N, C-alpha and C positions, 0 to 999 in steps of 0.2 A: 126794015132791017133792024135787028137788035145790036145796040153798040157794045163792042168789046172794049174794055178799058184796060190799060197796063200800067203797073207800077214797077218799082225796081225789082220786086220779088214776086209779084202777083199778077194774074190775069183776072179780070172781073168780066165774066161771060154769062151768056144765056144759060139758064137751068133747063135741062131736057129731061125726058123720062129716064135716060140712062143714069141720071143722078139720083134716082129714087132711093137706092140703098144709102148713099151718103146723107140724104136729107133725112131719112128714117134714122140713121145713126145718131144724128144731132137731136132731132125733135123727140126721140124716145128716151132721151137721157134727161132725168130729173134735174140735174145740175144746170142744164141748158134752159129748160122750160120754167124753172121756179120763179123767174122774174120776167116772163115773157107774155103773160096774159092769154095763154093758150094752153089747153090741156095737153098732157104728154101723150105722144101717139103710141097706139097700141098695135098697129100693123102697117105693113108696107102700102096698103090701099090708102091709107091717110096721107102718106108721103106722096103718092101719085096725085092725089086730089089737090094738095097745096101747090104742086108744081103747075097744075092746070089753072089754078086760081092766079098764080103769079103770071102765067102767059096771058090770061084773059085781061088782067089789070093793065098789062103792057099794050095789048091790042086796043083796049078801050080807053087808053090814056088816062088811066085812074092812078097809075103807079108804074114802077119799074124795079125789078129784083134781080140782082146779079148773083151768080154763084162765085164764091172766092176760091180760087185755085192757085196753089203754088206753081210757080213756073217749072219746078223740077218733078211735078206729079200731075197726073191726069184727073184725080178725084178732087171734088171740092171739099173744103174744110168748114164751110159755113156759107151764109148768104148776107147780103147787104142790099139796101135800096130804099125807095121812096114809096110811100102809100098816102092815101088821103090827099091826093094831088088836085088842087083847085086852080085851074089855069087862069080863071078871071081874077083870082086874088093873088096869083103868083106865089103860092105857098104850098109845101108839102111836108110830111112828117117822114123822119128817117127811122129805119129799124135795122137791126142786125143781130147775128148770133154766130158764134164760132164753136166748134166741137172742143170740149175741154182738153183734148190732147194738144191742141194748139194755142191754148191761152198763154199769155204773158210773153209773147213773141213779137208784139207790135203789129200784127196782121190787121186787127181792127182799126188801129190808129192810121195805118197806111191806106187802107180801103176808105176810111171815112174822108180823109183828105181828098182823095181822088173823086169820090162821088159828090162831095160838097162843091168842088170846082165844076164838075159836070152839071150839077143842079143849077148853079148860078149862070154858067156860061152857055150851056146847051138847051136847058129847059126854061130859061128865063125866070127862074125863081127869084124873089126878093126875100122870102123868109123860109127858113128850114126849121122845123120844130122837132121836138123829141119829147116823149113821155116816158118816164123811167121810174120803177119802183123805187121808193125811198131807201130800201134796204140793199139795193144793188150798188154797193160802193164802187165797184170797178167802172161801170158805166158812168156813174155820177162824176167821178174823178176824171175819166177820159173825156167826156164832153166839155167840162170846164177847162181842161188843159188845152183843148183845140180852140176854144174861144166862144162856146156856147154860154148864154146868160141864163141862169136860174130865174124864172119868172114868178115862181110860186108853188104852192102845195095844192094838190087836188085830193081831197079826202074821199076815201073809198071809191076811188075812180076806176080801178080795174079789178077784176076777179081772177084768182088763180086757184085751181082746185077747189072751187066753191066758196073760197074766202075772199072778202074784200080787202084791198090794199090801197094805201095812200101812194100818190106818185108826185114826182116833181115835173113841172113843165119847163122845158128849155126852148130858146130860140137862138138862131144864128142869122143875123140880118146881113144881107149883101152890103158891102162897103162901097 
C-alpha cells in the first residue's frame, strides 16, 4: 500500500499515469529543472517514464515519491519524496519540486515537514540528506529554516544541461 499523507492544505499521494500531464508541465519548465540535475523534459513519454521510475523505487524500497495535491484540486502541483534510501544505514536523501505557478505559498515547507516526520517515524530513518545547487537560494533558505545543517560544499557535483555545478550537502539528524 502506498501511504497517503495529509497536511492542513495538502494531500501527499501516489503518483499515477493520470498525473503525466502535470508531471510534464513541471519537468518541461526550465525554471523548475534549472537546479534539478535532470534535463528538461521534451515529451510526455519522459513524464510517463519518470512515473514508472517513482513506482519501481517504491516497490523495490529504494525510495518513495509523493504527488503534492492541494485539497481543493485534483491535479498535482509538484512532487516530494526520498531517494537513495539505504535501510542498513537508516538514511535517505530528500528531493522536491513545485510548479512555478505555486511558488511562495508555503506548499514545499508544509510538505517537507510532513515527510520528514514520516521518514523518522515510519521509515526508521536517522539521517535525511539533501543535495542542493549553491545557486538555488530558495531551497537553501528553506532547508536551513526547517533545521537542516549545511555540511559543506561539493565541487562540480551535479550536471545540468551539460554543465557542472557546485552543490551544498545538508543533513537533518533525528533528535
